[in-house]
C-alpha positions, 0 to 999 in steps of 0.5 A: 278368965279373960274378958272380951273388949270391943273397940266401940266407945262406952257411951255408944255401947250403952245406948245401943244395948238398951235398944238391942236388948228390947229386940233380943227379948222379943226374939227370945219370946218368939223362939220359946213359942216356936220351940220347946225343950233343950234345943230351944234353950240352946238356941235362945242362949246362942242368940243372946250371946250373938246379939250381945257380941254384935252390940259390943257387950263386954265381960262375956266368958269365952266358954259361953261364946264357944258353946253358943257357936256350937249350938248355932252350928247344930241348929243350923245343921238340923234345919239346913236344906237336905238334898234328897239325891244324896240320901242313901235309899234302901230298895225294900222291894228288891231286898224282899224279892231276893230273900226267901225268909223273913227276919225271924225265919218265917217263910216269905215269898220265894225268890224271883227266878230268871227263867232264861238263866235257869234254862241255860243252866239246865241245858248246861247240866244236860250237856254235862250229863250226856258227856259224862255218860258217853265218857263212862260208856266209852271207858266201859266198852274199852275195858271190855274189849281190852279184856276180851282181847287179853283173855281170848286173842292175845298170845299171853294165854295161848296153849303151847304144844311144848307145855302139854304134859302127859301122864299115865301112858303105856305101851298099849296107850301110847303118848303119841296117840294122846298128844295127837288128840291134845294137839287139836287145841294148840294155839287156842286160848286156854279159856277156849280150850275144851277140857271136856272135848279132850276127855271124851276123845281120850276115853274113846281110846281102847284101854283108857278108863279114866282121864283128867285134864288140868289147865296150867296158866298161862300156856300149859295143859296137863293130861293124866290118863289111867290106861289099863292093860289089855283084857286079853291078847288075841293070837291067830293060829298063823303068825306071831302077831298078838292083838291087844283088846279091852274088855269091850272087845276093842282093839288096842294095838297089834304087837310082836315079841312082847311079854304077855305075863298077866295077860290072858291069850285067846287063841282064835282062827281069825282076829277080825272075825273073832271080835264079832264072835259071841264066843270071844265076847263071852271069854273077854267078859269072864277074863276081864272080871277075874282078879289081878292075882288070878289073871296073872296065872292064866296062860291060855284062854279058849272059846270054841263056843259061847258056852265053852269058855276055858282058861288054863292056869299055871302055878309054880311048885317045888317039882315044877309048874302045875297046869290046871284047866278051869271050865267056865261055860258061859258068863252066867252066875259069874260071881258064884263061879269065881268064888268056887274056883278061888276057894278050890284052887287055893286050897291044896287039900281040896284040889289035890293033884286034880287037873280039871275044875268044871264050874259050868254048873256052879251048883255041882262043880266037878273035879277031875 
């Protein structure tokens, strides 16, 4: 390795070395007393080298010089003045107040709350809740109002007279009479149309025994009635007008020049007064209870009194129509009387050529 050569003379250097070596020895001792360990040894060697260099000592290796400079620099940096204003300070109090748990998860004191900020947050949350509730309430009310208008007031579900369909009318219960009752519900929402009200009104029509009303959305209505034929036709002695009545004695309508096939005709002196007559009511009760096949053969009914109801029946035969008279009396024991009449009338061996059958006393029927 290279040698360090200084410019002083050899003689001067030798004299200075002897004096300076004594001083360096004393300084080394002081350092050994003041310091211990590795740092003391480094500073000692560094001072020796530095003093040697300053006093012109020759033949010192370069790496020793560099290490000595580094040691001096480190020692000075450790012992240098420290400005406390430049040190980073950790505020442990503030950090502890912000934390809610210790390093091991152990609960510590809670965070310090800013009550003013918390109050603002609460007020903001309350305002937001009130606005949301108001919005939801307004939306719900708007939906309900819209549905009510759509279902009850809008023309979309409004009953149209052209869409009313009537089924089951006949010449005794006219379609016009049924339509006039249904027309009271026209221009109403189908949700407001009272089916029960229509049924009650139609059942009050004489001759209507059953009514069914079906709503056909969005604007239609179907009415189905079962209209019976009149229980009997009342014929006054004067005139050709026939008055159709039901089993309860209610007038259906008055007609002329119509077929009375299958409908018994009751001869009365006056139509209006006969409807209040007990004799006519007994006759209607008996006639309306007869089977359809038997009624189809009845050509005339008379009731002079309530105990003398008679029916005239006609049966076709090879020699012509055979007419027989059945005396019913009143409507008591009606089922037994009907059974006796049907048994005898339908058995030629029993009825023979007899023209009169009296069952007013069903225990002792009379054939003449």
